[in-house]
C-alpha positions as a Markdown table, in Angstrom:
| # | Residue | x | y | z |
|---|---|---|---|---|
| 1 | Met | 64.9 | -115.8 | -78.5 |
| 2 | Ile | 66.6 | -118.1 | -80.0 |
| 3 | Asp | 65.4 | -120.7 | -78.1 |
| 4 | Ser | 62.2 | -119.7 | -80.0 |
| 5 | Asp | 63.5 | -119.4 | -83.0 |
| 6 | Leu | 64.6 | -123.3 | -83.3 |
| 7 | Gln | 61.2 | -124.4 | -82.3 |
| 8 | Lys | 59.6 | -123.0 | -84.6 |
| 9 | Ile | 61.8 | -124.3 | -87.3 |
| 10 | Leu | 61.9 | -127.5 | -85.4 |
| 11 | Ala | 58.2 | -127.4 | -85.5 |
| 12 | Phe | 57.6 | -126.6 | -88.9 |
| 13 | Thr | 60.0 | -129.2 | -90.3 |
| 14 | His | 57.3 | -131.9 | -89.0 |
| 15 | Thr | 54.8 | -129.1 | -91.2 |
| 16 | Leu | 57.2 | -129.7 | -94.3 |
| 17 | Asn | 56.8 | -133.8 | -94.0 |
| 18 | Lys | 53.8 | -134.0 | -95.0 |
| 19 | Val | 54.7 | -133.0 | -98.6 |
| 20 | Lys | 56.3 | -135.6 | -98.9 |
| 21 | Asn | 52.2 | -137.3 | -99.2 |
| 22 | Ile | 50.8 | -134.9 | -101.6 |
| 23 | Ile | 51.0 | -137.2 | -105.1 |
| 24 | Arg | 50.6 | -134.5 | -108.5 |
| 25 | Phe | 49.0 | -135.9 | -110.7 |
| 26 | Lys | 47.0 | -138.8 | -109.6 |
| 27 | Gly | 43.0 | -139.3 | -109.5 |
| 28 | Met | 43.2 | -135.5 | -111.8 |
| 29 | His | 40.9 | -134.8 | -114.8 |
| 30 | Gly | 42.5 | -136.2 | -118.0 |
| 31 | Trp | 44.8 | -138.4 | -116.0 |
| 32 | Glu | 42.1 | -140.4 | -113.8 |
| 33 | Asn | 43.8 | -143.9 | -116.4 |
| 34 | Val | 47.4 | -144.1 | -116.6 |
| 35 | Pro | 49.2 | -146.9 | -115.4 |
| 36 | Val | 52.3 | -145.0 | -114.0 |
| 37 | Gly | 53.8 | -147.8 | -111.6 |
| 38 | Arg | 54.9 | -145.5 | -109.1 |
| 39 | Trp | 53.6 | -141.6 | -108.7 |
| 40 | Asp | 56.1 | -138.7 | -107.4 |
| 41 | Ser | 55.4 | -136.6 | -105.1 |
| 42 | Val | 55.2 | -132.3 | -104.7 |
| 43 | Ala | 59.0 | -132.7 | -102.7 |
| 44 | Glu | 60.4 | -135.1 | -105.1 |
| 45 | His | 59.2 | -131.8 | -107.7 |
| 46 | Cys | 60.7 | -129.5 | -106.1 |
| 47 | Phe | 64.0 | -131.2 | -105.1 |
| 48 | Arg | 64.8 | -132.2 | -108.8 |
| 49 | Leu | 63.2 | -128.2 | -109.7 |
| 50 | Gly | 65.9 | -127.3 | -106.9 |
| 51 | Phe | 68.9 | -128.9 | -109.1 |
| 52 | Leu | 67.4 | -127.4 | -112.6 |
| 53 | Val | 68.1 | -123.8 | -110.9 |
| 54 | Ile | 71.3 | -124.7 | -110.2 |
| 55 | Met | 72.4 | -126.1 | -113.0 |
| 56 | Leu | 70.9 | -124.1 | -115.7 |
| 57 | Ala | 71.4 | -120.5 | -114.1 |
| 58 | Pro | 75.1 | -120.3 | -114.7 |
| 59 | Arg | 73.7 | -120.4 | -118.2 |
| 60 | Ile | 71.5 | -118.8 | -119.1 |
| 61 | Lys | 71.2 | -115.1 | -120.8 |
| 62 | Glu | 68.7 | -112.9 | -117.9 |
| 63 | Lys | 71.4 | -113.9 | -115.1 |
| 64 | Val | 69.4 | -114.5 | -111.6 |
| 65 | Asn | 70.4 | -114.5 | -108.2 |
| 66 | Val | 70.6 | -118.5 | -108.0 |
| 67 | Glu | 69.9 | -118.6 | -104.4 |
| 68 | Arg | 66.8 | -116.8 | -103.6 |
| 69 | Ala | 66.2 | -118.7 | -106.9 |
| 70 | Leu | 66.7 | -122.1 | -105.2 |
| 71 | Lys | 64.9 | -120.5 | -102.3 |
| 72 | Met | 61.9 | -120.2 | -104.6 |
| 73 | Ala | 62.1 | -123.5 | -106.0 |
| 74 | Leu | 62.3 | -125.5 | -102.6 |
| 75 | Val | 59.4 | -122.8 | -100.7 |
| 76 | His | 56.8 | -122.6 | -104.2 |
| 77 | Asp | 54.4 | -125.6 | -103.7 |
| 78 | Leu | 54.3 | -125.7 | -99.9 |
| 79 | Val | 50.8 | -123.8 | -100.2 |
| 80 | Glu | 49.9 | -127.7 | -101.5 |
| 81 | Ile | 49.9 | -128.8 | -98.5 |
| 82 | Ile | 46.6 | -126.6 | -97.8 |
| 83 | Ala | 45.0 | -126.2 | -101.0 |
| 84 | Glu | 45.6 | -129.0 | -102.7 |
| 85 | Asp | 47.2 | -129.5 | -105.9 |
| 86 | Phe | 44.6 | -129.4 | -108.5 |
| 87 | Asn | 45.7 | -129.8 | -112.4 |
| 88 | Pro | 46.0 | -126.7 | -114.7 |
| 89 | Ile | 44.7 | -127.5 | -117.7 |
| 90 | Phe | 41.3 | -129.3 | -116.7 |
| 91 | Ala | 39.0 | -128.0 | -114.0 |
| 92 | Ser | 37.5 | -130.6 | -111.8 |
| 93 | Asn | 35.9 | -130.2 | -108.2 |
| 94 | Gly | 35.6 | -126.5 | -108.6 |
| 95 | Ala | 39.3 | -125.6 | -109.4 |
| 96 | Gly | 42.3 | -126.8 | -111.9 |
| 97 | Gly | 41.9 | -125.2 | -115.5 |
| 98 | His | 43.8 | -122.5 | -114.4 |
| 99 | Ala | 46.5 | -123.1 | -117.3 |
| 100 | Phe | 44.9 | -120.8 | -120.0 |
| 101 | Asn | 41.7 | -119.4 | -117.8 |
| 102 | Val | 42.6 | -116.0 | -116.2 |
| 103 | Asp | 40.3 | -116.2 | -113.9 |
| 104 | Ala | 40.3 | -120.0 | -112.7 |
| 105 | Tyr | 44.4 | -117.8 | -112.1 |
| 106 | Lys | 43.3 | -115.9 | -109.3 |
| 107 | Glu | 41.0 | -118.2 | -108.2 |
| 108 | Lys | 43.9 | -120.4 | -107.2 |
| 109 | Val | 46.3 | -117.4 | -106.6 |
| 110 | Asp | 43.5 | -116.3 | -103.9 |
| 111 | Arg | 43.6 | -120.3 | -102.7 |
| 112 | Glu | 47.3 | -120.5 | -102.4 |
| 113 | Arg | 47.7 | -116.7 | -100.9 |
| 114 | Ala | 45.3 | -118.0 | -97.8 |
| 115 | Ala | 46.9 | -120.8 | -97.5 |
| 116 | Ala | 50.3 | -118.8 | -97.6 |
| 117 | Lys | 49.7 | -116.9 | -95.0 |
| 118 | Ile | 48.6 | -120.2 | -92.3 |
| 119 | Ile | 51.7 | -122.7 | -93.1 |
| 120 | Phe | 54.2 | -119.1 | -93.2 |
| 121 | Ala | 52.7 | -118.2 | -89.9 |
| 122 | Glu | 54.2 | -121.4 | -88.2 |
| 123 | Leu | 57.9 | -119.6 | -88.3 |
| 124 | Pro | 59.9 | -116.8 | -87.1 |
| 125 | Asp | 59.3 | -113.5 | -88.5 |
| 126 | Gln | 62.0 | -113.0 | -90.5 |
| 127 | Glu | 61.7 | -116.5 | -92.9 |
| 128 | Gln | 57.9 | -115.3 | -92.5 |
| 129 | Leu | 58.3 | -112.6 | -94.7 |
| 130 | Glu | 60.8 | -114.1 | -96.5 |
| 131 | Tyr | 59.0 | -117.5 | -97.9 |
| 132 | Met | 55.6 | -114.7 | -98.3 |
| 133 | Ser | 57.4 | -112.6 | -100.5 |
| 134 | Leu | 59.0 | -115.7 | -102.2 |
| 135 | Trp | 55.8 | -116.8 | -102.8 |
| 136 | Glu | 54.5 | -113.9 | -104.0 |
| 137 | Asp | 56.8 | -113.2 | -106.6 |
| 138 | Tyr | 56.6 | -116.6 | -107.9 |
| 139 | Ala | 53.0 | -116.3 | -107.8 |
| 140 | Lys | 53.5 | -112.8 | -109.8 |
| 141 | Thr | 55.6 | -114.7 | -112.5 |
| 142 | Lys | 51.8 | -115.5 | -114.7 |
| 143 | Ser | 49.3 | -112.8 | -112.9 |
| 144 | Asp | 51.5 | -109.8 | -113.5 |
| 145 | Pro | 54.0 | -110.8 | -116.0 |
| 146 | Ser | 55.2 | -107.7 | -117.0 |
| 147 | His | 56.3 | -107.0 | -113.2 |
| 148 | Ala | 58.2 | -110.7 | -113.2 |
| 149 | Ser | 61.5 | -110.6 | -111.0 |
| 150 | Pro | 64.3 | -113.0 | -113.6 |
| 151 | Glu | 64.2 | -115.7 | -110.4 |
| 152 | Gly | 60.0 | -115.6 | -111.0 |
| 153 | Lys | 60.5 | -116.5 | -114.8 |
| 154 | Phe | 63.4 | -118.5 | -114.2 |
| 155 | Val | 62.1 | -121.3 | -111.6 |
| 156 | Tyr | 58.2 | -120.7 | -113.4 |
| 157 | Ala | 59.1 | -121.8 | -116.9 |
| 158 | Leu | 61.6 | -124.7 | -115.0 |
| 159 | Asp | 58.5 | -125.7 | -112.6 |
| 160 | Lys | 56.5 | -126.4 | -116.0 |
| 161 | Ile | 59.3 | -127.9 | -117.9 |
| 162 | Glu | 60.2 | -130.0 | -115.0 |
| 163 | Ala | 56.8 | -131.6 | -114.7 |
| 164 | Ala | 57.3 | -132.8 | -118.4 |
| 165 | Ile | 60.6 | -134.7 | -117.4 |
| 166 | Gln | 59.0 | -136.2 | -115.1 |
| 167 | Ile | 56.3 | -137.9 | -117.8 |
| 168 | Val | 59.1 | -138.3 | -119.8 |
| 169 | Asp | 60.6 | -140.8 | -117.2 |
| 170 | Trp | 57.1 | -141.9 | -116.6 |
| 171 | Ala | 56.7 | -143.0 | -120.7 |
| 172 | Glu | 59.5 | -145.0 | -120.1 |
| 173 | His | 56.7 | -147.5 | -118.5 |
| 174 | Val | 53.9 | -146.9 | -120.2 |
| 175 | Thr | 52.5 | -147.8 | -123.0 |
| 176 | Glu | 49.1 | -147.1 | -124.9 |
| 177 | Trp | 49.2 | -143.4 | -123.9 |
| 178 | Asp | 49.1 | -140.1 | -125.8 |
| 179 | Tyr | 51.0 | -138.0 | -123.1 |
| 180 | Thr | 52.2 | -135.5 | -125.7 |
| 181 | Asn | 49.7 | -132.7 | -126.2 |
| 182 | Lys | 48.6 | -132.9 | -122.4 |
| 183 | Ser | 51.4 | -129.9 | -120.8 |
| 184 | Arg | 53.3 | -129.0 | -124.5 |
| 185 | Ala | 51.8 | -125.5 | -125.7 |
| 186 | Tyr | 51.7 | -124.5 | -121.6 |
| 187 | Thr | 55.5 | -125.4 | -121.0 |
| 188 | Thr | 56.9 | -124.2 | -124.2 |
| 189 | Ala | 54.6 | -120.5 | -123.7 |
| 190 | Trp | 56.8 | -119.4 | -119.6 |
| 191 | Ser | 60.1 | -121.1 | -121.9 |
| 192 | Gln | 60.2 | -118.8 | -125.1 |
| 193 | Tyr | 61.3 | -116.2 | -122.4 |
| 194 | Asp | 65.3 | -117.2 | -122.5 |
| 195 | Glu | 66.5 | -118.6 | -125.3 |
| 196 | Val | 68.7 | -121.4 | -122.5 |
| 197 | Val | 65.6 | -122.1 | -121.1 |
| 198 | Ala | 63.6 | -122.6 | -124.2 |
| 199 | Leu | 66.6 | -124.9 | -126.1 |
| 200 | Phe | 66.0 | -127.1 | -122.6 |
| 201 | Asn | 62.4 | -127.3 | -123.0 |
| 202 | Asn | 62.6 | -127.8 | -127.0 |
| 203 | Met | 64.7 | -131.2 | -125.9 |
| 204 | Val | 62.4 | -131.9 | -123.5 |
| 205 | Gln | 59.5 | -131.7 | -126.3 |
| 206 | Asp | 62.1 | -133.8 | -128.4 |
| 207 | Glu | 63.0 | -136.6 | -125.8 |
| 208 | Met | 58.5 | -136.4 | -125.5 |
| 209 | Asp | 58.2 | -137.0 | -128.8 |
| 210 | Gln | 60.9 | -139.7 | -129.3 |
| 211 | Lys | 59.0 | -142.0 | -126.8 |
| 212 | Ala | 56.2 | -141.3 | -128.2 |
| 213 | Gly | 57.9 | -142.3 | -131.7 |
| 214 | Arg | 57.0 | -139.6 | -133.7 |
């Protein structure tokens, strides 16, 4: 039994390698001509999101289970190995545009749930159930916010904030790029549930304004 579980875990580590090759934003509608020299991967996004979780968790008002939140941060985008990544603001190729469109978000969740079932099926039973539960918890934050868990709200908000931080990092090397309105409303909407998360988001938005000379 132990040998079987370890073999599945080893095989899954090779599946995880695929996350390194999913490049965020590049070529998406609204980002086609952005002169970013080096785009980041989904793996890098999850790495920094994990650090945001462990650094901000002790400071927020609504306490979370840090281990569960960190696992959620690592698991939440694995579905993109199959379901791919799409621009949340603009729709293209039959997907995306889910930031402010309920139907588009439902399509996204259905597509990603199917992908999650395939990807997590590679794992031992215990991890299959746990990772699927973590992913469902994350996805439910937007589809059913009245029943969202503290961890789901926390990770969902930080997920959006991390994307804004990445834009600030890119802005160090990019000129003549009006990026400040691409994700401001989306990020701010999900950060307001906790005053510390909201304050941190405001700091990120201030950085964006400073880079844009506003």
